[in-house]
N, C-alpha and C positions, 0 to 999 in steps of 0.2 A: 605589383605582383604580390600575391599572398604566399608566404612560406608554407611549404607542405610539411608541417610538423604534426606530431600526434596531438598537441594541444589544439591546433586549428581544426583537425579532423573531428575531435570530440565536440568542439563548439558547433561545427556544421551539423553533426548528427543530432545534437540537442535541438538545433533549429528544425530539423526534419521531424523529430518526435513532437516538438511543440506544434508543428503543422498538423500532425495526425491528431493530437489532442484537440485542436480547434475543430477539425472535422467531427470528432466525437461529440464535442459540446454542441455544435450546430445541429447534429442529428439526434441528440439526447441518447447517446449510447453508453451503456455501462462498461463495456469491454469491447476491444477489437481483436479479431483473430485473423492471422495471416499464415496459411499453410505454405510451406516452401519445400523444394526438393533439390537434391544434389545433382543438378543438370543445367546446362546452358538454357537460359530463358525461364528458369524456374526457381532460382534462389536470389533474384535481385532485391526483393524486399528485405530479406535477411541482411544483406550487405548494406542496403540503404539506411536501415534503422538501427543497426548495431555494429556493422563492420565484421560480424562473425562470418566464418566460412562454413560451408557444407559441401563436401565433395561427393557424397553419395547418400542415399536414404532419404528420410523425411524429418522435418522439424516443423514446429509451430511457434510463431511469434505472437505474443499477446501484449496488449497494453490496457491497463485498467484506467477507468476515468479518473482524472486528476493526478495520475502518476507520471513521473518523468523518466522512469527507467523501464524499458521493455523486459519482458520475461520470455525466455526461449526454452521450449520443451523439445529436447532431442529424443529420437527413437533409438539411439545407440550411445553407449558409454564412450566409445571411441570417437564418434562424431562430436559428442559434447566436449571432449578434451580439445578438439580443434577449435570449437567455438570459444572456449575459455581462453585459448592462446591468442585469439585474434580480435575478440570483441572489445569495443570501447566501454560503454556503460550498458550492461545487461546482466540480468540474473539468469544463470544457466542451470538447467535441470535436465535430468535424463531418467528414462525408465530402463529397466533391464532389456538388453538387446533382444531377448526371446519373448518379450511381452508386447501386446498391442497397446500403443500409447493412448488410444482414444478414450479409455476410461479415465485415465489421469487428466487428459485434456478437458474432458467435460467437468471434472471436479474443479480444476483450476478456473475454468470459465465461470462456474457457479460462485466460487469464492470471490473472484475479481469483480463480478457484476454487481455485487453489493445489493442484491434485491431487485436490480433493474431487469426487465424482461426484454429490453431492446439490445440486441447483440449485433455488432458490425462484423462483416467478414469480407475479405478480399480474395479474389482468384479461386473461389470455391469451385467454379465450373471447370477450371483448367488444372488445378493443383490437388484436388481431392478425388479419390476414386469413388465409384458408386457406393461401395461398402463403407468407406469412411464417411461419406455424406449421410448415409442412413444411420450409422452409429452416432454421429454428432447430433443429428436431429432427435433421435430417440433418447440419447443421454441427457440432452438439455431440456427436454419436455416442452412445456408451453411457453416458448419465447418467440419473439419476432426477429428473424434473421435479415438484417439490412445490408445489401450489397454496397460496399464502399470502394470497390475496385476503381471505378472511374474517378472518384474524388481523389484518391491517392495518386493515380496516374497523372491527373491534372497538375498536382504539385510537383511530381517528378519531372514533368516535361520542361519546366523552367529551372535552369541550372543556376546555382549560386555562384558568386565569384570564386569561392574555393573549389567548387566542382569544375568550373571552366578551367581553372589552373591545373587541377588534377588531370583533366582530359588533354590539356595542352602538353603536359609533361609526358603523358602516355604517347602522344603524337611524336614527341622527340625520340622516345625509346623505339617506337615502331619504325621511324625513319632511319634510325641507326641500324636497326635490324635489316631494313631494305638495302642499306649501303653494304652490309656484310654479305648479303645475297649477291649483290652486284660484283663485289670484289672476288668472289669464289666461282662466278659463273663462267663456264667455258664449254665448248662442244665436248661431248663424251662424258661429262659428269652426270651422275644419277640425279634426276630431278628431286627425288626424295631426300637425298643426302644434302644438297645445297640448300633446300628448304629448311632442313633441320638445323643447319648452321645459323640461319636467321632466327629460328625459334629459340635457340640456345641463348641468344643475347636477351630476348624478351624475358625468358625464365630467370636469367641471371640478375635481372633488374626487378624481380618481384611479380612478373606475369604468372598467372596460375592456370587458367583454362583457355584453350583455343586450339587452332590448327592452321596449317598452311595448305594452299591449294594452287593448282596450275590450270590454265587453259592453253592448249598447244595446237588447236585445230581451227583457229580463226573464229570460233564461236565464243560468246561471253560467259559460258558456263564453266566456272572454275571448280575443280574437284581434286581430291588426292590422286596421284598417279600410281601406277603399279610400281613395285619396288625396283624392278629392273629397267624402267624407262629411262634412257639416257638422252640428254639434250643433243639435238642435231644442229648443224650449222645453219640450216634453212628454217629452223623453228622460229615462229613469231610467238613470243612467250608473254603471257599475262600471268604474273605472280601475285598472289593475294595472301595476306596475313589477317586472320580474324582472332583477336586475343583480348582477354581482360587483363588489366594491369594490376599494380600493387594495391590499389584501393577498390578493385572490383569493377571499375568502369571499362567499357568495351571500345575497341576501335577496329574498323575494317579498312585496311589500307591495301591498295593494289596498284601496280605499275606494269608497264610494257617494256620488254627487253628484246633485243635482236643482236645477231652476230655480224651485222652489216646493215646497210641501208634497207629500209622496208620496201617491198614492192609498191609500185605507184598507187595501186588501188587501196592497199592497206594504209599507206601514208595519208592518202586523201581522207579516208574514214577517221583515222586517228586525229588529223588536224581539225576535222569538224567536231570530233568529240571534245577536244580541248576548247574549242569555241563554245560548245554547248555548256561546258562546266563554267567557263568564265562569264558568259553572258547571262546564264540563268542565275548565277550567284549574285550578279548585280541587281537582278529583279527580285531576289528573295529577301525582301525587307519586311519588317514587322507590319502586319495588316494585309500583306499579299496572300493570295490563296496558295496553299501548298502545291496545287496543280500547275502553277506557273513554271515550275522547274521542268516538268515534262513537256509543257506546251512550247517553251522556248527551244528546248532541245529538238523536238520533232520538227519545228518550223525551220531550223537551220539546215537539217538534212533534206527536207522537202525542197527548200529553195535552191539547194545544190543539185537537185535532179534525182535524188534517191527515193525509192519507194519505201515508205515506213509501214511496217506490218504489225507493229505493237511495241511492247516493252519486254525486255528479258528479265527484269526484276522491278521492284519499286524504284522510282526515280530517286527517292530519298525516304528515310524513315527515322523516327526517334531512336535514340540510343543513349544508354546510361549504364546503370548497374545490371541491366539486361541488355542483350544486343538488340532487343526491341522493347522499349519501355512500356508499351501499351498492350492491353488485351486485344484490341482491334487497331490496326494501323490508322493513322490520320487519313481522312478522305481528302480528295483533291480540293474540296470546298472549305476545308478547315483553314482558318487564318494562321499564318506564321506569327510567332511572338518573339520579342527580344529575349535573348539568352536561351532559346531552344538550342539544343545540339542535335544535329542530324547526321546520320550516315548518308553521305552525299555521293550519288553515282548516277547521273542522268543516263537513262537506260533505253534509249531509242533502239529498236530492233529493226534491221533492214532485211530485205529479201534474201533468202538463203541462210537465215539465222546468223547474219554477219553483224558484229558489233564489238566494241571494246568495253570491258568493265574496268573503269578507273574510279577508285573510291578513296574517300578520306572523311574524317569528321569535320563538319563545318558548324560554326556558331552563328546564329542569326543576330545581326547588329543593325542599327539604323542605316548603315552604309551598304548593307547587303550581307550575304553569307560569306564568312571568312574561314579559311582552313585552319585547323588546330595542329597540324604537323608542319615542320619546316621543310618538308620534302621539296615542294616547289617545281617538280618536273614529273611529267607523266610517262616519258619514254627515254630510255638510254640505249645507245649503241655500244656493244662490247667489242672492242677491236681485237 
């Protein structure tokens, strides 16, 4: 086990920056630009390369060829103060909050490029507005913009031992939060209130961004309830926590609860869902197609006589400092690799939109996919 110390975090971030430097050397780039935004799925590269936080607004991460310390340009003095408080090794700079940062960004890129006309950029199509893209192109003049998004994402897909340990620790925090939810669950309690009790534990342990959700109608589509929705004795409750932890890594954890034995049809579907998780995890070894997870799950339900009409979400997807590490999700034909971490939730959808959403983070190992939380149970009966 690798201790989760600041020193080990800094070592791992140096490894990541070295990996970016290797991409730049391979592609002969003078500087790399990574725009980020303060929103879920839009600030993961900032956390990945600097551990800095951005809770709103825009920022731009830059790395010059041959340098070991990223430079971060914030569009707000206030946001920059957050970055300074959380970053490991990074040079933090800001422009006045009422100024457009693109002029300064173009100046920095020109300085860092050192005469090179080959500029790497990640997530330009998703993280830059049309106006920002035009301003960057006009401000930089005659340069070649090389998209390095997929190169960076290929590196992010494979987690280091430190990253796996970080995500395992987050699984512990999330499982403890799920236990708190269970301890406070009873008929008549507001769904929002008991969900907030679980969230409080995550936040007390350094979780920053996320939400809790419920499904109460037998469908797998979890979402926030109305504030006045109280849990009823006959509810079949799927409760989900989606949160980033103290190091910016995400986990999606969901479980099923009831105030008595499940109806026979629900129990049968839940039992098959458990089988789908266990048996597909055995098949999810390095080199296997990602699509094996859904194929195993669908086959289990079909063999039990159910009509499969599709999937209610992706059967699994990459997860890390973004809740989806890739610009485009892995296809079913993409091979699984050792030390990938997946948000794992076989998603077979049955006639009538019936299914259970049970999720956790799983790491790919030679022996199959293994869960990163100690939860170990998908359903609890609350007496």
